[in-house]
C-alpha positions as CSV (number, residue, x, y, z in Angstrom):
1,M,22.9,-8.9,-15.9
2,L,19.3,-7.5,-16.2
3,I,17.4,-7.1,-12.9
4,N,13.5,-7.4,-13.4
5,C,12.1,-6.8,-10.4
6,V,13.3,-5.9,-6.6
7,R,11.1,-7.2,-3.6
8,I,12.5,-6.2,-0.3
9,E,11.5,-6.8,3.2
10,N,12.1,-5.8,6.8
11,Y,15.0,-3.7,5.9
12,R,15.2,-0.4,7.1
13,N,12.4,2.1,6.6
14,F,10.9,-0.6,4.2
15,Q,8.7,-3.6,5.4
16,K,8.1,-5.1,2.4
17,I,7.9,-3.3,-1.3
18,E,8.0,-4.8,-5.1
19,V,9.4,-2.9,-7.4
20,P,9.1,-3.6,-11.3
21,L,12.5,-2.5,-13.1
22,S,13.4,-1.8,-16.7
23,K,16.5,-1.6,-19.1
24,V,16.2,2.0,-17.8
25,S,14.8,3.0,-14.3
26,I,14.9,6.2,-12.8
27,I,14.7,6.5,-8.5
28,I,13.0,9.7,-7.8
29,G,11.7,11.1,-4.4
30,E,11.4,13.4,-1.7
31,N,14.4,13.8,1.0
32,D,14.4,11.0,3.3
33,C,12.1,8.3,1.4
34,G,14.0,5.7,1.2
35,K,16.0,6.3,-2.0
36,S,19.1,5.9,-0.8
37,N,18.0,2.7,1.1
38,F,16.9,0.9,-2.1
39,I,19.8,1.4,-3.7
40,N,22.1,0.1,-0.8
41,A,19.1,-2.7,-0.7
42,I,20.4,-4.0,-4.0
43,K,24.1,-3.4,-3.5
44,L,23.4,-5.8,-0.2
45,A,21.7,-8.4,-2.5
46,L,24.6,-7.9,-5.1
47,N,27.7,-7.8,-3.0
48,N,27.0,-8.2,0.7
49,N,30.6,-8.9,1.4
50,E,32.0,-4.6,1.0
51,L,28.7,-3.2,2.5
52,E,28.1,-1.8,6.3
53,Y,24.9,-4.3,7.3
54,F,22.9,-3.1,10.6
55,Q,19.6,-4.3,9.9
56,K,18.4,-8.2,10.9
57,D,15.7,-10.6,9.4
58,C,15.9,-8.7,6.0
59,L,14.7,-10.4,2.5
60,I,15.9,-8.9,-0.5
61,Q,14.9,-11.0,-4.0
62,M,16.2,-10.1,-7.1
């Protein structure tokens, strides 16, 4: 499966974000800027039965 774009709304520290992805994408950034939240949002959309989910009213589309 190839994910071309990730759009996240109202999930943890993301109000609204859209990130285009390619075959190889690298996520870099300062400490505490949301890298792990971005990965967790993708995991949530792919397999929400295995994640701890504490945020209501979020929209994650791929």
